[in-house]
C-alpha positions in Angstrom: 0.2 -0.2 -0.2 1.0 3.6 -0.8 1.9 5.8 2.3 0.6 8.5 0.2 -2.7 9.9 1.6 -5.7 9.1 -0.6 -6.5 13.1 -1.0 -3.2 14.3 -1.9 -2.2 15.1 -5.4 0.6 13.1 -6.9 3.6 14.9 -7.4 5.5 14.4 -10.9 9.2 14.5 -10.4 11.1 17.7 -11.3 14.1 17.6 -13.2 17.3 18.2 -11.4 19.0 21.2 -12.4 22.8 22.0 -12.7 23.9 24.3 -9.3 24.6 27.6 -11.2 26.0 30.8 -9.3 28.2 33.3 -8.7 29.7 35.5 -11.5 31.5 32.9 -13.5 28.1 30.6 -14.1 24.7 32.8 -14.0 21.4 30.6 -13.7 19.7 30.1 -16.9 16.4 31.7 -17.4 14.3 28.4 -17.7 15.0 24.7 -17.0 17.1 23.2 -19.7 18.2 26.5 -21.7 21.7 27.1 -21.7 23.9 29.2 -19.2 24.3 32.5 -20.8 28.2 33.4 -21.3 29.7 34.8 -18.1 30.4 38.2 -18.2 34.1 39.5 -19.1 36.7 39.3 -16.9 37.5 42.9 -16.6 33.6 43.1 -15.2 34.4 40.7 -12.6 37.5 42.1 -11.6 36.3 45.7 -11.5 32.9 44.5 -9.4 32.2 46.8 -6.4 31.2 45.5 -3.2 27.5 46.1 -2.1 27.3 49.4 0.1 26.0 49.5 3.5 22.3 51.3 4.0 22.8 54.8 3.1 22.7 57.2 6.5 20.1 60.0 7.2 22.9 62.6 7.3 23.7 61.8 3.9 20.1 61.8 2.4 19.9 65.2 3.8 23.1 66.3 1.8 21.4 64.6 -1.4 18.0 66.6 -0.5 20.0 69.9 -0.3 21.7 69.3 -3.5 18.5 68.8 -5.4 17.0 71.8 -3.8 20.0 74.2 -4.3 20.1 73.0 -8.3 16.2 73.6 -8.2 16.8 76.9 -7.4 20.0 78.2 -8.4 20.7 76.2 -12.0 18.0 78.0 -14.1 19.7 81.5 -14.7 22.9 80.4 -16.3 26.1 79.3 -15.0 28.5 81.3 -12.0 29.1 80.9 -8.5 25.7 78.5 -8.6 28.0 75.6 -9.8 30.0 75.6 -6.2 26.8 76.0 -4.3 25.5 73.0 -6.1 28.4 71.1 -5.7 29.2 71.6 -2.1 26.4 69.4 -0.6 26.8 67.1 -3.5 30.7 67.1 -2.0 29.1 66.3 1.6 27.1 63.8 0.6 30.0 61.7 -1.0 32.3 62.5 2.1 29.3 61.4 4.6 29.0 58.2 2.5 32.8 57.8 2.3 33.4 57.9 5.7 30.5 55.7 6.9 31.6 53.1 4.8 35.2 53.3 6.6 37.0 55.0 3.6 39.3 57.8 4.3 40.6 60.3 1.7 44.1 59.5 -0.1 46.0 62.3 -1.2 45.4 62.4 -4.4 41.9 62.1 -3.6 42.1 65.4 -2.3 44.1 66.3 -5.2 41.5 65.8 -7.7 38.8 67.2 -5.5 40.8 70.5 -5.2 41.2 70.7 -8.9 37.6 70.2 -9.4 36.7 73.1 -7.4 38.9 75.4 -8.7 38.0 74.4 -12.3 34.3 75.2 -11.4 35.5 78.6 -10.6 36.0 79.3 -14.3 32.4 79.8 -15.0 32.3 82.2 -12.6 35.1 84.2 -13.7 34.7 84.2 -17.1 31.8 85.0 -19.8 32.6 82.7 -22.7 31.2 79.6 -22.9 33.4 77.8 -24.3 36.3 77.4 -22.0 34.1 77.3 -19.3 32.2 74.5 -21.2 35.7 72.7 -21.3 36.3 73.7 -17.4 32.9 71.9 -16.4 33.6 68.5 -18.1 37.0 68.2 -16.8 35.6 69.3 -13.2 33.2 66.4 -13.5 35.9 63.9 -14.8 38.2 64.8 -11.7 35.3 64.3 -9.4 34.5 61.1 -10.6 37.9 60.0 -10.6 38.7 61.5 -6.8 35.5 59.2 -6.1 37.2 56.0 -7.5 41.0 56.8 -7.4 43.6 55.3 -9.8 47.0 55.1 -10.8 47.0 52.7 -13.6 45.8 53.6 -17.1 42.4 51.5 -16.7 42.1 53.2 -13.5 42.4 56.7 -14.6 40.3 56.3 -17.9 37.3 54.5 -16.5 37.6 56.2 -13.3 37.3 59.5 -14.7 34.0 58.2 -16.3 33.0 55.5 -13.8 30.4 57.8 -12.0 27.9 58.0 -14.7 27.6 54.3 -14.6 26.2 54.7 -10.9 23.2 56.7 -11.8 20.5 53.9 -11.5 22.1 52.2 -8.7 22.6 55.2 -6.9 18.7 55.9 -7.3 17.8 52.1 -6.3 20.2 52.6 -3.0 19.0 55.9 -1.9 15.0 54.6 -2.6 16.0 51.5 -0.4 17.7 53.5 2.5 14.6 55.8 2.7 12.2 53.1 2.4 14.4 51.2 5.2 14.6 54.9 7.1 10.8 55.8 7.2 9.2 52.4 7.6 6.1 53.1 6.7 5.8 54.8 10.1 4.2 58.5 10.2 6.0 59.1 13.5 9.4 59.1 11.7 9.1 61.7 9.1 5.7 63.8 10.0 7.6 66.0 12.6 10.3 66.4 10.4 7.8 67.9 7.6 5.8 69.8 10.0 8.6 71.7 11.5 10.1 72.7 8.2 6.7 74.0 7.0 6.4 76.0 10.2 9.8 77.5 9.4 8.9 78.2 5.9 6.0 79.9 7.3 7.8 82.3 9.8 10.2 83.1 7.0 7.7 84.0 4.7 5.3 86.1 7.2 8.3 88.1 8.6 9.9 88.5 5.6 7.3 89.9 4.1 7.0 92.5 7.2 10.4 93.6 7.3 10.7 93.7 3.6 7.5 96.2 3.5 9.1 98.1 6.4 12.4 99.0 4.8 13.2 99.6 1.3 17.0 98.5 1.5 16.3 95.2 3.6 13.8 94.6 0.4 16.1 95.1 -2.2 18.8 92.8 -0.6 16.5 90.4 0.3 15.2 90.3 -3.8 18.7 90.2 -4.4 19.3 87.2 -2.3 16.1 85.2 -3.1 16.1 83.1 -6.3 13.5 84.4 -8.8 11.0 81.4 -9.0 8.1 81.8 -11.1 5.1 79.3 -12.4 5.9 79.1 -15.3 9.5 77.7 -14.8 8.2 75.1 -12.4 8.7 72.2 -14.9 12.4 73.6 -15.4 13.0 73.8 -11.6 11.9 70.3 -10.9 13.8 69.1 -13.8 16.9 70.4 -11.9 15.5 69.2 -8.8 15.8 65.6 -10.1 18.9 65.8 -11.9 20.4 67.1 -8.4 18.9 64.6 -6.7 20.1 61.6 -8.7 23.1 63.1 -9.5 24.0 63.6 -6.0 22.8 60.1 -5.2 25.6 58.7 -7.8 28.0 60.5 -6.2 27.1 58.9 -2.7 27.2 55.5 -4.0 30.2 55.6 -5.7 31.9 56.8 -2.5 30.5 54.3 -0.7 31.4 51.7 -3.0 33.1 52.7 -6.0 34.2 50.0 -8.8 38.0 48.8 -8.7 39.0 50.0 -11.9 42.8 49.4 -10.9 42.6 45.7 -10.8 41.8 45.4 -14.3 44.7 43.8 -15.7 46.6 45.3 -19.0 48.8 42.5 -20.8 51.7 43.6 -22.4 52.1 43.2 -26.0 54.4 39.8 -27.2 57.6 41.3 -27.5 59.8 41.4 -30.7 62.7 40.8 -31.8 65.4 43.7 -31.7 65.8 44.0 -35.4 61.9 44.3 -36.0 61.2 46.7 -33.2 64.0 48.5 -33.8 64.0 49.0 -38.0 60.8 50.9 -38.2 61.5 53.2 -35.6 65.0 54.3 -36.4 63.9 55.2 -40.1 61.0 57.2 -38.6 64.0 58.6 -36.3 65.9 59.7 -39.7 62.8 61.4 -41.4 62.4 63.1 -38.2 66.0 64.4 -38.5 66.0 65.2 -41.8 62.7 67.2 -41.5 63.8 69.1 -38.3 67.6 70.0 -40.0 65.4 71.8 -42.4 63.3 73.5 -39.6 66.2 74.7 -37.8 67.4 76.4 -40.8 64.2 78.2 -41.5 63.7 79.0 -37.6 67.0 80.6 -37.9 66.4 83.2 -40.5 66.2 81.2 -43.5 62.4 82.4 -44.3 63.4 84.3 -47.3 65.2 81.5 -49.0 62.6 79.2 -48.4 59.6 81.4 -49.4 61.6 82.5 -52.5 62.0 79.1 -53.9 58.2 78.1 -53.1 56.6 81.4 -54.0 54.4 81.5 -51.0 53.9 84.3 -48.4 54.6 83.6 -44.8 51.2 83.0 -44.0 50.8 80.5 -46.6 53.6 78.7 -45.4 52.4 78.9 -41.8 48.8 77.8 -42.8 49.9 75.0 -45.1 52.2 73.2 -41.9 50.5 73.6 -39.0 47.9 71.3 -39.2 50.3 68.2 -40.6 52.8 69.1 -37.9 49.8 69.1 -35.4 49.1 65.6 -36.9 52.6 64.6 -36.6 52.7 65.0 -32.8 49.7 63.2 -32.1 50.7 60.3 -34.1 54.0 60.4 -32.4 52.5 59.9 -29.0 50.3 56.7 -30.5 53.3 55.5 -32.0 55.4 55.6 -28.7 52.6 54.0 -26.9 52.6 51.1 -29.2 56.1 50.3 -29.2 56.2 50.4 -25.5 53.9 47.8 -25.9 55.7 45.4 -28.1 59.0 46.6 -26.8 61.9 43.9 -26.4 62.1 43.5 -22.6 64.4 40.7 -21.6 67.6 42.0 -20.9 68.7 45.1 -19.5 70.3 45.7 -23.2 67.2 45.9 -24.6 65.7 48.2 -21.9 68.5 50.5 -23.1 67.9 50.0 -26.5 64.0 50.9 -26.0 65.2 54.0 -24.0 67.3 55.2 -26.6 65.5 54.9 -29.9 62.2 56.3 -28.2 64.0 59.0 -26.3 65.4 60.0 -29.6 62.4 60.2 -30.9 60.9 62.1 -28.1 63.6 64.9 -28.8 62.8 65.0 -32.3 59.0 65.4 -31.7 59.7 68.5 -29.6 61.6 70.2 -32.4 58.1 69.5 -34.5 56.6 71.2 -31.3 58.2 74.1 -31.7 58.1 74.4 -35.2 54.6 74.1 -35.5 54.2 76.9 -32.6 56.3 79.0 -35.1 54.3 78.4 -37.7 51.3 79.2 -36.0 52.8 82.4 -34.6 53.3 83.7 -38.3 49.8 82.6 -39.2 48.5 85.0 -36.5 50.6 87.8 -37.0 49.2 87.7 -40.5 45.6 87.3 -39.8 45.0 87.7 -36.0 44.5 85.5 -33.1 41.1 83.4 -33.2 39.6 80.8 -31.2 40.2 78.0 -33.2 43.7 79.3 -33.8 44.2 79.7 -29.6 42.9 76.4 -29.1 45.2 74.1 -31.3 48.1 76.0 -30.2 47.2 75.3 -26.2 46.5 71.7 -27.7 50.0 71.8 -29.2 51.8 73.0 -26.2 49.9 70.3 -24.0 50.9 67.5 -26.5 55.0 68.7 -26.1 54.6 68.4 -22.4 53.1 65.0 -22.7 56.5 64.4 -24.5 58.6 65.7 -21.9 56.4 63.7 -19.1 57.0 60.2 -21.1 60.7 61.1 -21.7 60.7 61.6 -17.6 59.3 58.4 -17.5 61.9 56.6 -19.2 64.4 57.4 -16.7 62.1 57.8 -13.4 60.0 54.9 -13.9 56.1 55.0 -15.3 54.0 54.4 -12.4 53.2 58.0 -11.7 52.7 59.0 -15.6 48.5 58.1 -16.2 48.0 60.7 -13.3 50.8 63.0 -14.4 49.1 63.4 -17.8 45.8 64.0 -16.2 47.0 66.7 -13.9 49.0 67.9 -16.8 45.7 68.2 -18.7 43.8 69.7 -15.8 46.3 72.5 -15.0 46.5 73.2 -18.6 42.5 73.5 -19.1 42.3 75.6 -15.9 45.0 78.2 -17.3 43.4 78.5 -20.4 40.3 79.5 -18.7 41.9 81.7 -16.1 43.9 83.2 -19.0 40.2 84.4 -20.5 40.9 83.4 -24.2 38.4 85.7 -25.6 40.2 88.6 -24.1 43.8 87.6 -25.2 41.7 87.5 -28.7 40.5 90.7 -28.6 43.8 92.1 -27.1 45.9 90.7 -29.7 43.4 91.9 -32.5 43.3 95.9 -31.0 47.0 95.6 -31.2 47.3 94.3 -34.7 44.7 97.0 -35.8 47.1 99.9 -33.9 50.2 98.4 -35.6 48.8 97.9 -39.2 45.0 99.6 -39.4 43.5 96.1 -40.3 40.6 94.7 -38.1 37.9 92.3 -38.4 35.3 93.5 -36.9 32.7 90.6 -38.2 34.6 88.3 -35.4 35.2 90.7 -32.9 31.6 91.3 -32.4 30.8 87.8 -31.7 32.9 87.6 -29.0 31.6 87.3 -25.2 32.1 90.1 -22.6 35.5 89.1 -21.6 36.9 90.7 -24.5 35.1 94.2 -23.8 38.3 95.5 -21.7 40.3 95.3 -24.8 37.9 96.3 -27.2 37.0 99.5 -25.0 40.7 100.5 -26.5 39.6 101.1 -29.9 38.8 104.5 -31.2 35.2 105.7 -32.1 33.4 104.1 -34.3 35.3 101.0 -34.1 34.5 100.5 -30.7 31.1 101.4 -30.7 30.6 98.7 -33.5 32.8 96.1 -32.0 30.7 95.9 -28.8 27.3 96.8 -29.7 26.3 93.0 -30.1 28.0 92.1 -26.6 26.1 94.4 -25.1 22.8 93.1 -26.4 24.1 89.9 -25.0 24.2 91.3 -21.4 21.1 90.8 -19.3 20.4 93.2 -16.6 18.1 90.7 -14.4 20.4 88.2 -14.4 20.8 86.8 -10.9 24.3 87.5 -9.0 24.9 84.0 -8.5 24.8 83.4 -12.3 26.6 86.2 -13.4 30.3 85.9 -14.2 33.0 88.7 -12.9 33.9 89.1 -16.8 30.1 89.9 -17.6 30.0 92.1 -14.6 33.3 93.9 -15.3 31.5 94.7 -18.8 28.7 96.1 -17.7 30.6 98.8 -15.4 32.9 99.7 -18.3 29.7 100.2 -20.6 27.7 101.9 -18.0 30.8 104.3 -17.6 31.3 104.8 -21.7 28.2 104.3 -23.7 28.2 103.4 -26.9 27.8 106.0 -29.8 24.5 106.7 -31.1 23.5 105.7 -34.7 25.1 103.4 -37.0 28.7 103.1 -35.9 28.9 100.3 -37.9 28.3 101.6 -41.1 30.4 104.8 -40.6 33.5 102.3 -39.8 32.6 100.6 -42.9 31.4 97.3 -41.6 27.8 96.4 -43.2 25.3 94.5 -40.9 22.8 92.4 -42.0 19.3 92.9 -40.2 16.0 91.2 -40.2 
């Protein structure tokens, strides 16, 4: 007889499934289905540990970031970026401290450099160097959260925070749900206290504003202008600030370990196979540089007479090619190091000698390219594109020098040194006020030659106003007319740059000429 009760439903035997689990062998979606392939090794190596539950102080800092973003970011960029970044940095510090992480020296370096870069929009009105500084500040902030000393650590660490947006939001929601626990007694007192504080501020603030006009003006300048029509925009900035701060805090609590990704060196080549192409390349560099040194030391007239070119044509023809040569040389050096022979001390000496010679010859190419750009600028004036690529060429020359130093001192510090040099270059570029430099060079060129490009100068930012103010009339009013039209008097103080404030002061002290100064200057403008 069966031991099974008569009213029980017979159970069919279940198939025995293979034991899957862990990162190497995920469980299949249905019985009998093949297991999905395991994730790549670099994903497994860099995987972060699950962070602890987010703490209340971190949540308050995240909320403050969202509120400040909603109130301050709708009117442009300036000091408001620093105000929004401050509570986000506090959230990261609190999350890291709760996880037992302590800041290292390079973490402080990246954080300080990021803060310095965020000061560029507060000082300069030009959008292009300010945008570059903001992007660099975000990259350095991400790198400060992750750390990194190897090439994978530096490259992936500078963008790794963007990969934590979804996980950071989920982490914050889990922590908020765990903190409240569905209990009204935990969060309702906080809501009541905040509501009472807002009511008191509004009532007494309105009374004090009605009692004194100076206080009303001060209160109006300090209080952000929030209108009903801009509510969707404010809500969008609130969400962006909240989600961004959660991603930052989540990364600080448990970052991915990008430094654990192993980059295997390439297969070492034989001495002949590796050396011959590079020696031929070095000989070509030496031949080109011999010609360039002749030209640099006074041979322009002879070269131009033989080619029939002007100084400007000679410079324009060669600069872009030489910039490309510099970029390709950095790539060639990286590939050569990957496949270099490294079995003995003689191999390492050979590698240092050959690549060191190429680096030295490349520095002469950099000098030649910059000299050609100088000729080009003297002929046609400085522009945003020309000053940008000249700055790029200078930085590439510095990278070549760092590579040479790494060949002597070792390359463990090279990735961070290159990133630090790029950050310093972007900061110096923004603080130098490119639009101001362009305007100053163009005005000096006009004073010396009488040539000026008013159409280009009219498109510069407010940073160019101090230099353009030196022009005589009617050129001054023509050049400044469009810039003055772009200045907005109603902008909040936290969204106004120092360059814009200085431009307003100059134009208020010396108003533009009436009439049509561009027509008097011989420049025709087209209006709708």
